[in-house]
N, C-alpha and C positions, 0 to 999 in steps of 0.2 A: 362282592369282592371288595376286601379291605384296601384302602390306598394308604399308599407309603410316601409320603412327598420327600424330595431330595433334603436331606440334612443342610443348614445352614453352617457352610464351613467357614470358620473362622480360621484366622493364619495359624493360631495354636492348636489347630486339631490337624488330626492324620490326615492324607488323602491319597486315593489311588492316580497315579500318573501315567501309567502304560498297563498294557497288556501283552504278554509274550509265549505265543504257542510255540512248540516244538515236539517233533518226534522223541522217543526214549529209547532206541534202540540197544539192547544190552552190547551188540557188537561195537558200535562206537566207543563205549566206554573200553572195551577190550584193545580196540586201534589205539586210543590214546594211551593206556596203560604199557602197550607193548611196543611203542613207539612206530607205528604204521601209519602216519598221519599221513606222511608225503610219499606211500607209495601210490603207484597209480589208479588203483580200484578205490582208495578213500580219498586222495587228495579232492577231488570234487564236492565231497561232502564237506569236509574241512575249510576249503575256502569260501563254501557257502554262507559258514557263518563268521567270516571274519567281522563283515559288517557289524554284526549282533556283537562281539567282543567290544568294538572300537564303541558302539553305539552307548552299551552297558558302561563300558569306562567312563563316558562322560556323562552319563547320569544314573549312578549308581544309586541305587535304592537303600534306604535303612533296613526294610524288610521286603522278604518275596513270600506270599502266600502261593506255596506251589502245589498246585493239583496234579495228584498222579493216581496210580494202581499200584497197591503192593502183589507183589510175586509170589505169594505164599512163602514168605518170610516172616512178616509181623503178624500175618493173620493165615491160619489155616483154614481146613474145611470144616473145622469145628466151631470154627466163631468167624464169620463172613459180615460184619457191618457195612451197611449201603454206604454212609459217609464215616470218617474219622478225623479227628481234628487233634492234631498235637500240640501238646501244650506243655512239654517237657523243656528244661533250659537247654539241653543238650541230646542230640538223637544219634547212637552210635552208629556205624556204617554195616549192613547186614554181611553173614556170609553166604551167600548165593551156590556154595556148593564148591567153590574153588578159590574159598577163603575172602574175606572182605576186599574190597576196591581200595588201590594204596591211595587215600583221597583224606583230606581232614572229614572228622566229626563235623555234624551240622549244628551250628549254635541256635537254639529258637529265639522266641521273645514272650515268655511266659505271662507278661502283662498284656499286650494284645491278644493273645490268644484268648486268656481268660475273657476278656470282654467280649471278643467276636463269640466267643461259646455262649457266654450268658445272653447276647443280641441275637442270633441265631435261635437257641430254644425257645428265646419269648417271642420269634415268629414262627413258631413250630416247626423248625427242623428239629427232628431226632438225633442229634448228634453222637457218637461215640466218642468218648475224651479220653484220649491217649496220653497218660503221664509217662509212660517208657514207649519207646517206638524204636525198632532198627528201621534204617530207610536202606532200599534196595538202589537197584539202576536205574526203575522209574523216576526216582528223585537227582541222584548223583550225575545222570548222564546231562541232564539240561544243563547242572551247574557247571559241568564241565566244558559244554558245549558253548554256554554265555559267558564265563570266566577263565577259560583255559584251564592248563596243567596248575595243581596247587600241590605243594609239598605234602604229604602225609602229616608232619610235625606241623604244618602252618594252621592256618584259619581261610575259611570262606570269606570274600569280602563284604556280606550281607548276613542279617540274621533270616531264618527260613521257618515258617509255619507250615507244616505239611498239611495237605488236606486230602487224604485218601478216600478215593471212589471205588466201589465194588464194579468193577467191569469183567470180573471173572467169573461169579456163579451165579446163573441167574435164580430170580427175577433181578435185573440190574433198573438203575433208576433212567427215568426217560430223559429226555433230552427237553422237555418242557421245566422237568422238575431241577433240572442241572443249571437251567438258565434263570431260574426262578431264584435258587441258591445263590446263583452270582449277584444278582441283583440284591438279593439280603447281604451278601457281605460287603457289598460297597456301603449300603447303610450305615453296617457296623464299624467297617474302619473310619468313615466318616464321623462318626458318634467319638472317635478315642480322642482324649483331651490331651495329645504332645503332636508337636509337628514334625510326624515323621511321613517320610517320603516312601508309599508302599505300591510295589505292581504285583499283579497276581498272572501268574504262570499257569495254562495250560497244557499238559503234554499228552503224551501218545500218539497212536497211530502212527500214519496213517492206513491205508489199505494194507492188508495183509493178513494171510493164514498160515497157520505152521503146521498144521497136519491135516489127515484127510484126503479124499480124492481133488478138493482143490488147494492143497497144497502150494504155498508159491505166488498165488492168487494175486495180482497188482492190477486194479483199475484205476487208470491216471486222469481218464475224462473224469469218473466219480470224484474224485478227489479235489481235481481243479474245481469242481463246480460246486464241493463244498465249503474250499475257501471262499470262492465268488461270494457266496450267500453268506456265512460266517460274518465276511465283510458288511454285506450291504442289505442283507434281509434275516438278521438272528432270530427273529421271531418266527419267522416262515420255517426256518430250519429248523428251529425248537419243537416243531409239530412233526417233523418226520418220524416214524416209528421204527422199534429197534430192529426189527425185523429186517427194514431197508439198509440197515447198516450192513447187517449179515450177510445179506443176499447180494449187497452190491460192491462191499468194501472187505468182505472175509470174515471169520470167526471172530479175527481182532481188531477188526476194525471198529467195533462197537467203543474202544477206546476213546475214539474222536468226542463222543459225549461230554467227555471232560474238558473240552476246548471251550463248550458254552458256557461252563461256570467262569472260565476268564471272560468271555463275551459280555456275560451279563452282568460283570463288574462295571464295564465303563460307563462314560455318563449319557450317551446318547439313548439308554434306555432307562435315563432317569430325567429325561426332558433338556437333557446339554447337547449341545452341537454334536456332530458325528465325528469319532475318531479320526485321529490321521493315520494313514498308512506310512509305516518308515520303513519296511523290509516285508518282501515276500520271495520265498525261495520253495522250490520244490525239485527234487532229484530222486531216480532210480537208477540201480537198485545200491541200496545197502543192506545186505544181509537179507535178499531177498525181499527187501521191505521198501516202501516208499517214505522216503522222508519230507516232511513238511514242517515249514518255519514262516511265523508272522509275527510282526510287530506292531502293534498298535497304541498310537499315543495320544492323551487326551490334549486337544487343540486349546487349550484355556489354562493350561499349568505350563510355566516354566521350569523345569527343572535345572 
């Protein structure tokens, strides 16, 4: 196995300062867009993200690499890339059947995206490069949860590089592959010659199933154990086979492998100290889905 040492990060180089993990339930976006955040059903969900909004306002990154899955808006059954990196300067909001969400288009960072593409492909990750990529709730709901409501004519506070992972059509990537992608992503970012503050966000999950005899399944114990292991033993967690996600967390629970991409980008997996837990939140239900949220900070970097 090839060794990949941690790049020597100078002040003028980009650095990953934190990772954020969150569900991307589409009904959360609808609740925001229709002014339902203070309704009794939704209020506990949005209160759970109040810390995150304050945290990110104080530590707003220059760029977020946002790991999500497309929901048949940019990619249909005719073309399903395992990993697709958005390299455009701007990403339009997708129409998922009810019109685009009333949020601003997403501004990209083509220079850093091109650098990441070059680095990952040289490390043998066969990326699909998306020079045009409409983004759906998988990407916009996390932005809304972290940054709050934004006027459609406005602009998000950060630039975003979308990293789409196929967790819809099998075969899907393993946890091991996703963790390895996160490690390679860290090396790529830390090799970019500009003093950018970068965060990596992993989205999707937690346990849920939307169809079939087990529709409505939520496994609280499995979800909490997943979060524990993600924090403290990510390499062992990455060895969990795909079938276990489906069996324990439902057919859509496989989205949680995307959290492993963000976890792989943290410094402890490159020989640095363990990350600092800034926030942990879990709530059931939100549209028959378990909502999970986590923030991990690099303890050696002050932002």
